[in-house]
C-alpha positions as CSV (number, residue, x, y, z in Angstrom):
1,X,-16.0,-6.0,-23.4
2,X,-15.3,-5.0,-19.7
3,X,-17.9,-6.1,-17.0
4,X,-19.8,-3.5,-15.2
5,X,-18.0,-2.2,-12.3
6,X,-19.1,-3.9,-8.8
7,X,-20.2,-0.5,-7.6
8,X,-21.1,2.4,-9.8
9,X,-18.3,4.8,-10.8
10,X,-15.6,2.6,-9.1
11,X,-12.5,1.6,-11.2
12,X,-8.9,1.1,-10.9
13,X,-8.0,1.7,-14.5
14,X,-10.1,3.2,-17.4
15,X,-8.4,3.4,-20.6
16,X,-8.1,6.8,-22.3
17,X,-11.0,7.5,-24.6
18,X,-8.7,9.1,-27.1
19,X,-5.0,8.3,-27.5
20,X,-3.4,11.5,-28.9
21,X,-0.1,12.0,-30.9
22,X,1.5,14.4,-28.8
23,X,4.5,15.6,-30.9
24,X,6.1,17.6,-28.1
25,X,7.2,16.1,-24.8
26,X,6.6,17.7,-21.4
27,X,9.7,18.7,-19.9
28,X,10.7,19.3,-16.1
29,X,13.5,18.9,-13.9
30,X,11.8,16.0,-12.0
31,X,9.1,13.6,-13.0
32,X,7.3,11.8,-10.2
33,X,5.2,8.8,-11.1
34,X,2.5,8.1,-8.4
35,X,0.7,10.8,-6.5
36,X,0.8,8.7,-3.4
37,X,1.7,10.2,0.1
38,X,5.4,9.5,-0.7
39,X,4.9,11.0,-4.5
40,X,3.6,14.2,-2.9
41,X,6.4,14.6,-0.4
42,X,8.9,13.7,-3.0
43,X,7.4,16.4,-5.4
44,X,7.0,19.0,-2.7
45,X,10.6,18.8,-1.2
46,X,12.0,18.8,-4.7
47,X,10.1,22.0,-5.5
48,X,11.1,23.7,-2.3
49,X,14.8,22.8,-3.5
50,X,14.1,24.8,-6.7
51,X,13.2,21.9,-9.1
52,X,10.4,22.4,-11.7
53,X,8.4,19.1,-10.9
54,X,5.6,17.3,-12.6
55,X,3.9,14.7,-10.7
56,X,1.6,11.9,-12.5
57,X,-1.4,10.8,-10.8
58,X,-3.1,7.6,-11.8
59,X,-6.7,8.8,-11.1
60,X,-8.4,12.0,-10.0
61,X,-7.0,11.6,-6.3
62,X,-3.9,12.5,-4.4
63,X,-2.1,11.0,-1.4
64,X,-2.5,7.1,-1.9
65,X,-3.7,5.2,1.2
66,X,-3.2,8.1,3.5
67,X,-6.2,9.7,1.7
68,X,-8.0,6.5,0.7
69,X,-9.4,5.2,4.0
70,X,-6.2,4.4,5.9
71,X,-7.4,6.7,8.6
72,X,-5.8,5.0,11.6
73,X,-1.9,5.6,11.1
74,X,0.6,2.7,11.7
75,X,3.2,5.0,13.7
76,X,5.1,2.8,15.8
77,X,7.4,5.4,17.9
78,X,6.1,8.8,17.3
79,X,9.4,10.3,18.0
80,X,10.8,8.5,14.8
81,X,8.5,10.6,12.5
82,X,10.2,13.9,11.2
83,X,10.2,16.3,8.3
84,X,7.3,16.6,6.0
85,X,5.7,13.6,7.4
86,X,5.6,15.1,10.9
87,X,4.3,18.4,9.2
88,X,1.4,16.5,7.6
89,X,0.3,15.1,11.0
90,X,0.6,18.4,12.4
91,X,-1.7,20.0,9.6
92,X,-4.0,17.3,10.5
93,X,-4.1,18.3,14.0
94,X,-4.8,22.0,12.7
95,X,-7.7,20.8,10.7
96,X,-9.3,19.2,13.7
97,X,-8.3,21.7,16.0
98,X,-6.7,19.1,18.1
99,X,-3.4,18.5,19.8
100,X,-0.3,18.5,17.6
101,X,0.5,15.7,16.1
102,X,-2.8,14.0,15.3
103,X,-2.3,10.5,13.9
104,X,-5.8,9.6,12.8
105,X,-7.3,11.4,9.6
106,X,-10.4,11.3,7.4
107,X,-9.7,10.6,3.7
108,X,-11.1,14.1,2.6
109,X,-9.0,16.0,5.4
110,X,-5.8,14.1,4.0
111,X,-6.3,14.9,0.3
112,X,-7.1,18.5,1.1
113,X,-3.7,18.8,2.9
114,X,-1.7,17.1,0.0
115,X,-3.7,19.2,-2.8
116,X,-2.8,22.5,-0.8
117,X,1.1,21.6,-0.2
118,X,1.2,20.8,-4.1
119,X,-0.5,24.1,-5.0
120,X,1.6,26.1,-2.7
121,X,5.0,24.4,-3.9
122,X,3.9,25.0,-7.7
123,X,4.1,21.3,-8.5
124,X,2.3,20.5,-11.9
125,X,-0.2,17.7,-11.3
126,X,-1.4,15.6,-14.2
127,X,-4.2,13.2,-13.6
128,X,-5.2,10.0,-15.2
129,X,-1.6,9.2,-16.3
130,X,-0.9,5.6,-16.7
131,X,2.5,4.3,-17.5
132,X,2.9,2.4,-20.8
133,X,6.5,2.4,-21.5
134,X,9.8,4.1,-21.2
135,X,12.9,4.8,-23.4
136,X,16.2,4.0,-22.0
137,X,19.8,5.1,-23.3
138,X,23.1,4.8,-21.5
139,X,21.5,3.4,-18.6
140,X,19.3,6.3,-18.0
141,X,15.4,6.9,-18.4
142,X,15.2,9.5,-21.3
143,X,11.5,9.4,-21.8
144,X,8.2,8.1,-19.9
145,X,5.1,7.6,-22.0
146,X,1.5,7.2,-20.8
147,X,-1.3,5.5,-22.4
148,X,-3.0,8.6,-23.5
149,X,0.0,9.5,-25.6
150,X,1.7,11.8,-23.1
151,X,5.5,11.9,-23.1
152,X,7.7,13.0,-20.2
153,X,11.3,14.1,-20.2
154,X,13.6,15.0,-17.1
155,X,17.1,14.4,-16.0
156,X,15.6,12.5,-12.8
157,X,12.6,10.5,-12.1
158,X,10.9,9.0,-8.9
159,X,8.7,6.0,-8.9
160,X,6.3,6.6,-6.1
161,X,3.9,3.8,-7.1
162,X,2.8,1.1,-4.8
163,X,3.7,-1.3,-7.5
164,X,7.0,-0.3,-8.7
165,X,5.9,0.0,-12.3
166,X,8.5,2.6,-13.4
167,X,11.4,0.8,-11.8
168,X,10.5,-2.3,-13.6
169,X,10.0,-0.8,-16.9
170,X,13.4,0.8,-16.5
171,X,14.7,-2.9,-16.2
172,X,15.9,-2.6,-12.4
173,X,16.3,-5.6,-10.6
174,X,13.5,-6.6,-8.2
175,X,11.7,-9.4,-6.4
176,X,8.1,-10.3,-6.1
177,X,7.0,-12.6,-3.1
178,X,8.5,-14.1,-0.1
179,X,12.3,-15.1,0.2
180,X,13.2,-18.2,1.9
181,X,14.8,-18.4,5.3
182,X,18.0,-19.1,3.4
183,X,18.2,-16.0,1.3
184,X,19.1,-13.6,4.1
185,X,19.0,-15.8,6.9
186,X,15.8,-14.4,8.4
187,X,13.8,-16.5,10.8
188,X,10.6,-15.0,10.0
189,X,11.0,-15.3,6.0
190,X,9.0,-17.5,3.9
191,X,5.8,-19.8,4.8
192,X,4.9,-19.0,8.3
193,X,2.6,-20.4,11.0
194,X,-0.3,-17.9,11.5
195,X,-1.3,-17.3,15.1
196,X,-3.3,-14.3,14.7
197,X,-6.2,-14.0,12.5
198,X,-6.7,-17.7,12.3
199,X,-9.5,-20.2,12.6
200,X,-10.4,-21.2,16.2
201,X,-13.2,-23.5,15.7
202,X,-13.9,-26.6,13.7
203,X,-15.4,-25.9,10.2
204,X,-16.1,-28.5,7.5
205,X,-14.4,-27.1,4.4
206,X,-16.3,-29.1,1.7
207,X,-19.3,-27.8,-0.6
208,X,-21.3,-30.7,0.5
209,X,-20.4,-31.2,4.3
210,X,-18.5,-34.3,4.9
211,X,-17.9,-35.1,1.2
212,X,-14.3,-34.2,-0.2
213,X,-15.4,-35.3,-3.8
214,X,-17.7,-32.1,-3.7
215,X,-14.7,-29.7,-3.7
216,X,-13.5,-26.9,-1.5
217,X,-15.6,-24.1,-0.4
218,X,-14.9,-20.5,-2.1
219,X,-11.9,-18.8,-0.5
220,X,-9.8,-22.2,0.3
221,X,-7.0,-23.0,-2.0
222,X,-6.1,-26.6,-2.9
223,X,-2.4,-25.7,-2.6
224,X,-0.2,-27.4,-0.2
225,X,0.6,-25.6,3.2
226,X,4.3,-25.8,2.2
227,X,7.3,-26.0,4.5
228,X,8.1,-23.5,7.1
229,X,10.8,-21.1,5.8
230,X,10.2,-21.9,2.0
231,X,10.0,-18.8,-0.4
232,X,7.3,-18.4,-3.0
233,X,5.8,-15.6,-5.1
234,X,2.8,-14.8,-3.0
235,X,2.3,-11.3,-1.5
236,X,0.2,-10.5,1.5
237,X,-3.4,-10.1,1.3
238,X,-5.2,-6.6,0.2
239,X,-8.3,-5.0,1.2
240,X,-10.2,-1.8,1.1
241,X,-9.9,0.5,4.2
242,X,-13.3,1.7,4.3
243,X,-14.8,4.9,6.3
244,X,-17.9,3.7,8.1
245,X,-19.9,5.4,10.6
246,X,-22.7,4.9,13.1
247,X,-24.5,8.1,12.3
248,X,-28.1,8.2,11.6
249,X,-27.0,9.4,8.2
250,X,-24.9,6.3,7.3
251,X,-25.4,4.5,4.0
252,X,-26.5,1.0,4.0
253,X,-23.8,-1.4,2.8
254,X,-24.7,-1.9,-0.9
255,X,-25.2,-5.0,-2.8
256,X,-22.5,-5.2,-5.5
257,X,-23.0,-6.3,-9.0
258,X,-22.5,-10.0,-9.1
259,X,-23.2,-10.6,-5.7
260,X,-23.0,-14.2,-4.7
261,X,-24.0,-15.4,-1.3
262,X,-22.2,-18.7,-1.6
263,X,-19.0,-17.0,-1.6
264,X,-19.4,-16.6,2.2
265,X,-20.4,-20.0,3.0
266,X,-17.2,-20.7,4.9
267,X,-17.9,-17.7,7.1
268,X,-21.5,-18.6,7.7
269,X,-20.4,-22.2,9.0
270,X,-17.6,-20.3,11.1
271,X,-20.2,-18.2,12.5
272,X,-22.5,-21.2,13.1
273,X,-19.4,-22.9,15.0
274,X,-19.1,-19.6,17.4
275,X,-16.6,-17.6,15.4
276,X,-17.3,-13.8,14.9
277,X,-14.5,-11.3,14.7
278,X,-15.1,-8.8,11.8
279,X,-15.3,-5.6,13.8
280,X,-12.4,-6.2,16.0
281,X,-10.4,-3.6,14.1
282,X,-12.9,-0.9,13.4
283,X,-11.2,2.1,15.0
284,X,-12.5,5.6,15.5
285,X,-11.0,8.4,13.3
286,X,-13.1,11.2,14.7
287,X,-16.3,10.9,16.8
288,X,-18.7,8.6,14.9
289,X,-16.5,7.8,12.0
290,X,-14.5,4.6,11.9
291,X,-11.6,2.9,9.8
292,X,-12.6,-0.6,9.1
293,X,-9.8,-2.9,8.9
294,X,-9.3,-6.5,8.4
295,X,-9.7,-8.8,11.6
296,X,-10.0,-12.4,12.3
297,X,-10.1,-15.7,10.5
298,X,-12.4,-14.7,7.8
299,X,-12.6,-10.8,7.1
300,X,-12.0,-8.1,4.7
301,X,-8.7,-9.4,3.5
302,X,-9.4,-11.4,0.3
303,X,-6.7,-13.8,0.8
304,X,-4.8,-15.4,-2.1
305,X,-6.7,-13.2,-4.6
306,X,-3.9,-10.8,-5.4
307,X,-0.9,-12.8,-6.3
308,X,-1.0,-11.5,-10.0
309,X,-1.3,-7.9,-9.1
310,X,2.4,-6.8,-8.8
311,X,3.5,-7.6,-12.4
312,X,-0.1,-7.6,-14.0
313,X,-0.9,-5.2,-16.7
314,X,-3.8,-2.3,-16.2
315,X,-6.4,-4.4,-17.6
316,X,-5.6,-7.5,-15.3
317,X,-5.4,-5.1,-12.2
318,X,-8.6,-3.8,-13.1
319,X,-10.0,-7.5,-13.2
320,X,-8.4,-8.1,-9.7
321,X,-9.6,-4.8,-8.3
322,X,-13.2,-5.3,-9.2
323,X,-12.9,-8.8,-7.7
324,X,-11.8,-7.4,-4.4
325,X,-14.7,-4.8,-4.5
326,X,-17.3,-7.6,-5.1
327,X,-15.7,-9.8,-2.4
328,X,-15.5,-7.0,0.4
329,X,-18.9,-5.4,-0.5
330,X,-20.5,-8.6,-0.9
331,X,-19.3,-9.7,2.7
332,X,-20.6,-6.6,4.3
333,X,-24.0,-7.1,2.5
334,X,-24.1,-10.8,3.4
335,X,-23.2,-9.9,7.0
336,X,-26.1,-7.3,7.0
337,X,-28.9,-9.2,5.2
338,X,-28.3,-12.9,4.7
339,X,-31.4,-14.6,6.6
340,X,-29.2,-17.8,7.4
341,X,-27.0,-15.6,10.0
342,X,-28.2,-15.0,13.5
343,X,-30.2,-11.8,14.0
344,X,-27.5,-10.5,16.5
345,X,-25.0,-10.3,13.7
346,X,-27.1,-8.8,11.0
347,X,-28.1,-6.1,13.6
348,X,-24.7,-5.4,14.6
349,X,-23.5,-5.3,11.1
350,X,-26.3,-2.8,10.3
351,X,-25.1,-0.5,13.2
352,X,-22.5,0.5,10.8
353,X,-22.7,2.0,7.3
354,X,-20.6,3.9,4.7
355,X,-19.7,7.5,5.6
356,X,-21.7,9.7,3.4
357,X,-19.0,12.5,3.3
358,X,-16.2,10.3,1.9
359,X,-15.7,9.0,-1.7
360,X,-18.6,10.8,-3.4
361,X,-17.7,9.9,-6.7
362,X,-17.0,6.2,-6.3
363,X,-20.2,5.1,-4.3
364,X,-18.7,6.0,-0.9
365,X,-16.2,3.3,-1.4
366,X,-12.4,4.0,-1.5
367,X,-10.8,4.7,-4.9
368,X,-7.5,3.0,-3.7
369,X,-6.9,-0.6,-3.2
370,X,-4.7,-1.0,-0.2
371,X,-1.7,-2.6,-2.1
372,X,0.2,-3.7,1.1
373,X,3.2,-5.2,-1.1
374,X,4.1,-5.5,-4.7
375,X,7.3,-5.5,-6.4
376,X,10.3,-4.9,-4.1
377,X,13.8,-3.5,-5.6
378,X,17.0,-5.5,-5.0
379,X,19.8,-2.9,-4.7
380,X,23.2,-2.7,-3.3
381,X,21.8,-2.7,0.2
382,X,18.7,-4.9,1.0
383,X,17.0,-4.0,4.4
384,X,16.3,-7.3,6.2
385,X,15.0,-8.7,9.5
386,X,18.6,-8.3,10.7
387,X,18.2,-4.4,10.5
388,X,14.9,-4.7,12.4
389,X,16.6,-6.7,15.1
390,X,19.6,-4.2,15.6
391,X,22.0,-6.6,14.0
392,X,22.5,-4.5,11.1
393,X,22.7,-0.7,10.5
394,X,23.3,1.1,7.5
395,X,25.4,4.2,7.5
396,X,23.4,6.2,5.2
397,X,19.7,6.3,6.8
398,X,17.0,8.6,5.3
399,X,14.3,7.7,7.6
400,X,13.4,5.4,10.7
401,X,11.1,2.6,10.6
402,X,9.9,1.5,13.8
403,X,6.4,-0.2,13.5
404,X,6.1,-4.0,14.1
405,X,6.8,-6.2,11.2
406,X,3.2,-6.6,10.2
407,X,2.5,-9.0,7.2
408,X,-0.8,-10.3,6.5
409,X,-1.8,-13.8,5.6
410,X,-0.9,-14.9,2.0
411,X,-3.0,-18.0,1.5
412,X,-5.8,-20.2,3.1
413,X,-5.4,-24.0,2.7
414,X,-6.4,-27.1,4.4
415,X,-4.3,-28.7,7.3
416,X,-5.5,-32.0,8.5
417,X,-8.8,-31.6,6.8
418,X,-9.4,-27.9,8.4
419,X,-9.1,-24.6,6.9
420,X,-5.9,-22.7,8.0
421,X,-4.6,-19.4,7.0
422,X,-0.8,-19.0,6.4
423,X,1.5,-16.2,6.4
424,X,0.7,-13.8,9.2
425,X,3.6,-12.0,10.9
426,X,3.2,-9.6,13.5
427,X,6.7,-9.4,15.2
428,X,8.1,-6.1,16.9
429,X,11.1,-4.6,15.8
430,X,14.0,-4.5,18.3
431,X,14.9,-0.9,17.7
432,X,13.9,1.8,15.3
433,X,15.8,1.0,12.2
434,X,17.1,3.1,9.2
435,X,16.0,2.9,5.8
436,X,19.4,3.7,3.9
437,X,19.8,5.9,0.6
438,X,21.2,2.6,-1.1
439,X,17.8,1.1,-0.7
440,X,16.1,3.7,-2.7
441,X,18.3,3.7,-5.7
442,X,19.2,1.0,-8.1
443,X,22.4,-1.1,-8.2
444,X,25.2,0.6,-9.8
445,X,25.4,-0.1,-13.3
446,X,21.4,0.0,-13.5
447,X,19.2,3.1,-13.9
448,X,21.2,6.0,-13.0
449,X,18.4,8.6,-12.9
450,X,15.7,6.9,-11.0
451,X,14.8,6.9,-7.3
452,X,12.3,4.5,-5.7
453,X,10.1,5.6,-2.7
454,X,7.8,2.5,-2.1
455,X,9.2,-0.6,-3.8
456,X,12.5,0.1,-1.9
457,X,15.1,-2.7,-1.6
458,X,13.9,-4.7,1.6
459,X,13.1,-8.3,2.2
460,X,9.4,-9.4,2.6
461,X,10.0,-9.5,6.3
462,X,11.6,-6.0,6.6
463,X,9.2,-4.6,4.3
464,X,6.4,-5.3,6.6
465,X,7.6,-2.6,8.8
466,X,8.9,-0.2,6.1
467,X,5.8,-0.1,4.2
468,X,3.9,2.1,6.7
469,X,2.6,5.5,5.5
470,X,4.7,7.9,7.6
471,X,7.8,6.1,6.6
472,X,6.8,6.4,2.8
473,X,6.4,10.1,3.3
474,X,9.9,10.5,4.8
475,X,11.7,8.2,2.2
476,X,9.8,10.4,-0.4
477,X,11.0,13.6,1.0
478,X,14.4,12.1,1.0
479,X,14.0,11.2,-2.7
480,X,13.0,14.7,-3.8
481,X,16.0,16.0,-1.9
482,X,18.2,13.6,-3.5
483,X,16.7,14.3,-6.9
484,X,17.7,17.9,-6.4
485,X,21.3,17.3,-5.8
486,X,21.6,14.9,-8.5
487,X,20.1,17.3,-11.1
488,X,22.1,20.2,-9.8
489,X,25.5,18.3,-10.1
490,X,24.4,16.3,-13.2
491,X,25.5,13.1,-11.5
492,X,24.0,9.6,-11.1
493,X,21.7,9.2,-8.2
494,X,24.1,6.4,-7.1
495,X,26.8,9.3,-6.6
496,X,24.8,11.9,-4.6
497,X,26.8,12.8,-1.7
498,X,25.2,11.4,1.4
499,X,26.7,13.7,3.9
500,X,25.4,16.8,1.8
501,X,21.9,15.1,1.6
502,X,22.0,14.1,5.5
503,X,22.5,17.7,6.4
504,X,19.8,19.0,4.1
505,X,17.3,16.4,5.6
506,X,18.3,17.6,9.0
507,X,17.5,21.1,8.3
508,X,13.9,20.0,7.2
509,X,13.4,18.2,10.5
510,X,14.3,14.7,9.6
511,X,15.1,12.1,12.2
512,X,17.9,9.7,11.0
513,X,19.2,8.1,14.3
514,X,17.7,6.4,17.5
515,X,17.4,7.9,19.9
516,X,16.7,11.1,18.2
517,X,19.5,13.2,19.9
518,X,22.4,10.8,18.9
């Protein structure tokens, strides 16, 4: 029996109440798995190219993180954003009667735009569709099945999930975790010393201060730090991107089911030592409404709790999801209410509350966990730090990435008897760099009718820049356009003519080179 959700109505996955025996599969020219921002742009562009498209949404919502609290867009260089991604931020500007483009957006505004686009394009959206398995024949996906008994058949598929689940089910080569420095010769690869979001004060890490035999405080791993540059299977931390407000109508931070104040003893001691940074990245989306992100040594990132997520089944992901809700909701409840904290910190926390206009069906808490990284495909081209540094450049770009290589901490361990976070990288790119077509299609000889828009072929280091939502939307659009060419020519996705694709993307306003006029 499943444990009650941490907050009422909030789930990652609920099994279907009834599994039907669907004798006839749903057929379309293209099936897109994942109604994320990149899934929406893939579906819309393919529909504009004349394909019949079915978009499979995991839950009730559309737009992924762009419509789930990530209100402050990580843009990089604005002139690198083109095509449907640029149109999205223009539509955001129109919704706010603001200057075009507008890079900040409330979740409900983003979802309304995505829903309108899909309706206008005639895309068939199916909700609560959870991948169970696929049938393969002759190196192609023949059928996708979901856990409610539905079956989907198309000549081309797009995996727009944050986890790369369809890609993995199709047997495509992929990677989880951090490559070593030796894998691709990347200085920033593997274990890294964290300078940002780091402990700056001495804190006793033991349950009973001064007594190692009492065990480590919650949130500290007994694992070794590791050697800088070594690879592992850890992924950067996840959190929820909350919409909070200072309005008089704000909702107090709720006490989650299973709340345990002892979980935050390390934070309490850090505050006692002089550290407090939680609201350093709470940025305004519109007047009085803010996007609350991780900031500091102990914050909303649930460091080390997500390493099973990339390859877990739906039930295990539900457990991890609920643990993240309990951790982050409990953190805010602790800061607002625990009598052991200074009055000024409790008062500062209570100046904020959940925004009442957002996420009404899920206790005003985002329905989507911020999965910053999961599986990554390994294709014929792997985007690496060398691309971001201008030392390599693909000849077949679909979109440009320009935001800093931004990877969050992966673990918290002891170093010389003190807690230390490890893994944070925030390194600027030298020049906007291309995400190539070869990085969104499997290796030759693997799946011939699948395109991948999020779990693209990139190293952990390079993915830290590629993963931003505007890039995701642009890559999604390119995948939708390429799917149309593959379907029209009855060719493998690996054989789509890049020059034809490039011209089609440019007609849609894509930016493929830097500077844009080149």
